[in-house]
C-alpha positions, 0 to 999 in steps of 0.5 A: 534658455538663456544659454548660448542660442540667440532669444528673443523674449517679451518681459511683458509688464516686468519693471526690473529684471536681473540677469547674472551668472546666466551663460548669456551671449547676446544681450541685444537679440532680446526684446525688451519690455517697455515697462522696464526700470532696470535691467541688469546683466552681469557675470556673463560671457556678454561681448558686445553692445551693438548699435541700438541695442538698448533703443526706445525703452522710455522707462529704463532708468538704470543699465547694469551691465558690471564684471561681463566680458564685453570688449567692443561698444557700438556707435548708439549703443544707447539710443532714444532713451528719455528717463536713463540715469545710470550706466554700469559698464564696469569691470569688463574688457573695453579698449575703444569708446567710439563716438556717440555712445548715447543719442537721444539721451538727456541726461545721465547721472552716473557713468560707471566704467572702472576696471576698464582698459581703454587703448583709445577713446573717440574726443567725441564719446560723449559729445551728445549727453550730460553726465554728472558723474563718471566712476572710472580710473582713466583720467582721459575719460574726465579730460572729455567730461564738461567743466561741471561734472564730477569725476574721480580719476586724477590728471597726472602732472605730467599729462595735457588733456587738451594739446601736446604742448602746454600752450598757444605761446610755446606753440608759437614758438615751436613754430618760429624756431622751427622754421629759423633753424631750418632756413638757416641751415638750409641757406648754409647747406646750399652755400657750402653745398657749392663749396664741398669740392674745394675745401675741408671745412666744407663737408664738416659744415655740410654734416654739421648742417645736416644735423642741425636740420633734422632737429629742425624736422623734429620740431616741426614733429611736435608742433605738427602732432600739436595741430593733429591732437588739437583739444583732444590730446589726451584720448590720442596721447597712447597712439601719438606715443605708440606711434612711428612718428614718435620713434622718428622723433626719438631717433633724430633728437638722438642722433643729434646729440651724438653726432653733432659733438662729433662732427664739431670734435673733427672739425677742431681735430682737423684745424688742429692738424693743418696748423700743426702739421702744415706738410700734412696731406691726410687732413686737407684731403677732401675725400679723407674728411668725406669718410671720417663724416661718413663714418660718424654718421654711420656709426651714431646712425647704427647706434640709434637704431639699435637703441630704438629697436631696443626701446620698442621692444622694451616698451610699446609706447614711449614714456614722454609725449615729446617722444625726447630718449631722455625724458621718463615722469613716471621713472619707470624705463631703466633704459631713458636713465641709462640714455640720459647718463651716458649722452651727458658723459659723452658731451663732456667728454668731447667738450673736454676734448675740443677744449683742449685740441683748442688749447693746443691749436692756440699753442701751435698758433704762438709758437709760429709768431714769426709767421703771424705777419704773413698773409695766411696768419689772419685765416688761422686766426678766423677759423680759431674764432670761429671755432671757439664760437661754434664750441661755446654755442654748442657747449653752452646748450648741451650743459643746461639741456644735461642738467635739466634731464638729469635733475628730472631723474631725481624729481617725482615731479617737476615743472613740464613747461621747464622741460618743454622751455629746455627742448624750444629754447636751450636745445636748438641754440647750436642750431641756430648758432651754427649756420649763424656763424658759418654764413657769418664766416663766409660773408666775411670771406667774399 
């Protein structure tokens, strides 16, 4: 009778109903008697709890729906149940908790949701009901609980209940730093754009500005996401880390960390060739420099695409809330370790190459001491100072960030704010200094 057909049954006068392993498919077609205090439906192929499935049952105290196949709860599934105290929905196939599951339910003593793998949870799932105790293995549900409630799922040390960024001050700093990076680099870009036809240096400066603008966009994406998920980030965390925006942020940071060292080395190498071989026209040729810049961005861009596609194929969600390609709080994704070590090694090698190039540049300048008094000597010295300033600002940005990311690999737990401050203060240092150096240099020439 309770098999694969829709049933409408009156349990007149009954107080306790138990339907266990009866092959029941639909529970919302049953007309439950108002005298019931306990309804237990377990080990059945029930897949859905409809809107107002349990409605106006004034004596109902306990609903037990454990060990079924429920995949969907609708809004107002439990409505106008003034005596309801315990609801058990454990070990089903629930992946989503909608808003306002409980309506006109005075107060629940216990809500059990163990054994469900939630992909998404509405931040308003329990807003109209007071729940004293939760049984769950999902910390996000505990984040929605009132401060007076007890909840058995501990929040991981690197997770946040309310916001993507730890606090308001960091959020404000993200806005200020990203705005500063974008404004300075856009101004520098515009100035060098009008000079690109006359100077090979302007071509390389433009490419560095583009790289820094991209990093400024990354910072903007993070604080915009923080605003978007304001107060309810915990329940949207999986959605955010699986989103196209998060993977885009991931790709921007990776591209920035590989393209910038290459363009800086090209800048140093160009100046060395011009000084050491003043009659060589290759590195004075604007078209040649343009091809070099394009090659750098095509190569690093293709590498970025490959890295992102592999990461997406291996994991549907990124391990870090900040979408960084060098951070995995759980230390379970080997690819993050590979990217961290390879990027750090790459930046160290490029830094060494740049320093060696500068040493050669200084050596060639000393050999040309008889030309020091000529008019072009000041130009060479000013360019050398500019190159050294750019190198120092970038190396002192790369070294601390790489140290933080490498240390995080070996620590099972570390201050989460350490990584956030690194991302918002240390990492953008070169993105602020580069355009400032360019602008100061331009002002001295005009």
